[in-house]
C-alpha positions in Angstrom: 56.1 93.2 73.1 56.8 92.1 76.6 59.3 89.4 75.3 61.1 92.1 73.3 61.5 94.3 76.3 62.6 91.3 78.4 65.2 90.3 75.8 66.4 93.9 75.5 66.9 94.1 79.3 68.6 90.7 79.4 71.0 91.6 76.6 71.7 95.0 78.2 72.5 93.3 81.6 74.8 90.8 79.9 76.6 93.6 78.0 77.1 95.6 81.1 78.3 92.5 83.0 80.8 91.6 80.3 82.1 95.2 80.2 83.4 94.8 83.7 81.3 97.6 85.1 84.3 99.2 86.8 83.1 102.6 85.6 80.1 102.5 87.8 82.0 101.8 91.0 82.3 104.7 93.5 85.3 107.0 93.6 86.2 110.0 95.8 88.6 112.9 95.7 90.0 114.9 98.6 91.8 118.0 97.7 93.1 120.5 100.3 92.8 123.6 98.2 96.0 125.5 97.9 97.9 127.7 95.4 100.3 124.7 94.7 99.4 122.1 92.1 101.8 119.4 93.2 104.4 118.4 95.8 107.3 119.7 93.7 105.7 123.2 93.4 105.4 123.7 97.1 108.7 122.0 97.9 110.6 124.4 95.6 109.0 127.5 97.2 109.3 126.1 100.7 113.0 125.6 100.3 113.5 129.4 99.6 112.4 130.1 103.2 115.4 130.8 105.5 115.7 132.4 108.9 115.2 136.1 108.4 112.6 135.7 105.7 109.8 138.3 106.3 106.1 137.7 106.7 105.7 139.9 103.6 107.9 137.6 101.6 105.9 134.6 102.8 102.7 136.3 101.6 104.3 136.8 98.1 105.1 133.1 98.0 101.6 132.0 99.0 102.2 131.3 102.7 99.5 133.6 104.0 96.8 132.1 106.2 94.4 135.0 105.4 94.5 134.6 101.7 95.7 131.0 101.1 93.3 128.3 102.4 94.3 125.5 104.7 97.2 127.1 106.5 96.7 126.8 110.2 98.1 129.5 112.6 99.6 128.1 115.8 100.4 130.1 118.9 103.3 129.6 121.2 101.5 126.9 123.2 100.6 125.0 120.1 104.3 125.2 119.0 105.3 123.7 122.3 102.8 120.8 122.0 103.9 120.3 118.4 107.6 119.9 119.4 107.0 118.3 122.8 104.1 116.0 122.4 105.1 114.0 125.5 107.1 114.4 128.7 110.1 112.5 127.2 111.0 115.5 125.1 112.3 118.5 127.1 112.7 122.1 126.1 116.4 121.7 126.1 116.1 119.0 123.4 114.6 121.5 120.9 116.5 123.6 118.4 117.5 127.1 119.9 115.2 128.9 117.4 112.2 126.9 118.6 113.1 127.5 122.3 113.3 131.3 121.5 109.8 131.2 119.8 108.2 129.4 122.8 109.9 131.9 125.2 108.8 134.9 123.1 105.2 133.8 123.9 102.7 136.3 122.2 105.4 137.6 119.9 105.6 134.3 118.1 103.4 132.2 115.9 103.7 129.4 113.4 102.1 128.4 110.1 101.3 124.8 109.7 101.0 124.0 106.0 99.4 120.8 104.9 98.2 120.8 101.3 97.3 117.6 99.6 95.5 116.0 96.7 94.3 112.5 97.2 92.0 110.4 95.0 90.4 107.1 95.8 88.9 104.9 93.1 87.3 101.5 93.5 88.4 99.1 90.8 87.7 95.5 89.9 84.4 93.6 89.4 81.2 95.6 89.8 79.4 92.5 90.9 81.9 91.3 93.5 82.2 94.8 94.9 78.4 95.3 95.0 77.8 91.9 96.7 80.7 92.8 99.1 82.7 89.7 98.2 85.8 91.6 97.1 86.5 95.3 97.1 89.6 96.8 95.5 90.5 100.5 96.2 93.3 102.4 94.7 94.5 105.7 96.3 96.8 108.1 94.5 98.0 111.7 95.0 100.4 113.6 97.2 100.6 115.2 100.6 103.0 117.9 102.0 103.6 119.1 105.5 105.7 122.0 106.7 105.9 124.3 109.7 107.2 127.9 109.6 107.9 129.6 113.0 107.8 133.4 113.1 108.9 135.8 115.8 108.3 139.6 115.3 107.3 139.2 111.6 110.5 137.3 110.7 111.0 133.5 110.2 113.3 132.0 112.9 112.8 128.3 112.0 111.2 126.0 109.6 110.9 122.2 109.7 112.5 120.2 106.9 110.4 119.2 103.9 108.0 116.4 105.0 105.2 114.4 103.4 104.5 112.0 100.5 105.5 113.2 97.1 103.7 110.2 95.5 100.9 108.3 97.0 99.9 105.0 95.4 98.3 102.5 97.6 96.0 99.5 96.9 93.6 98.2 99.4 91.9 94.8 99.0 89.0 93.7 101.3 87.7 90.2 101.0 84.5 88.8 102.6 84.2 85.1 101.7 80.5 85.2 102.7 79.8 88.4 100.9 76.6 90.1 102.1 76.1 87.3 104.6 79.3 88.2 106.4 77.4 91.1 108.2 74.6 88.8 109.1 76.8 87.1 111.6 77.7 90.4 113.3 74.0 91.3 113.3 72.9 88.0 115.0 75.7 88.4 117.6 74.4 91.9 118.4 70.8 90.6 118.8 72.1 87.8 121.1 73.9 90.3 123.3 70.6 92.2 123.6 68.9 89.1 124.9 71.7 88.3 127.4 71.3 91.7 129.1 
């Protein structure tokens, strides 16, 4: 009976090993919830926004921070920092509509829109990944960014379409010593403790 169970476990382990085991590797998904399903959806609607568009129209198109998640409201100070992140950029360098919004102070605000859908999946050999010899990660998805500036309930400026319509990156990490690679870091840490 024990031999039968042992053979069964051995055959099961071999079968799993031969199958590649990629299905049991970890994966993750980061979705910034939004009313838009992909980059083209939001890009098409975002392009409709022009100076003079009302806040009510923005709401109808889904650009409402109180009903659509993940839209950040910026005040005039935040707008200034967004466009002038360092001293090399002066107020006079900014578009007139942005200058107007900063000077309007409390009458102005901006909506920072950053929806995205990113998926990470580990691929390759389960055994090499688990033993930390070689890890392959594939990231796919999309990411959009736009900024709409509003003064007195009317759009005065929007940034051009920005972002990544298609994300497809592959990351490969190799550790020739596998799990023993971290052992070297651990011994160095212990050695530093004795030196103090």
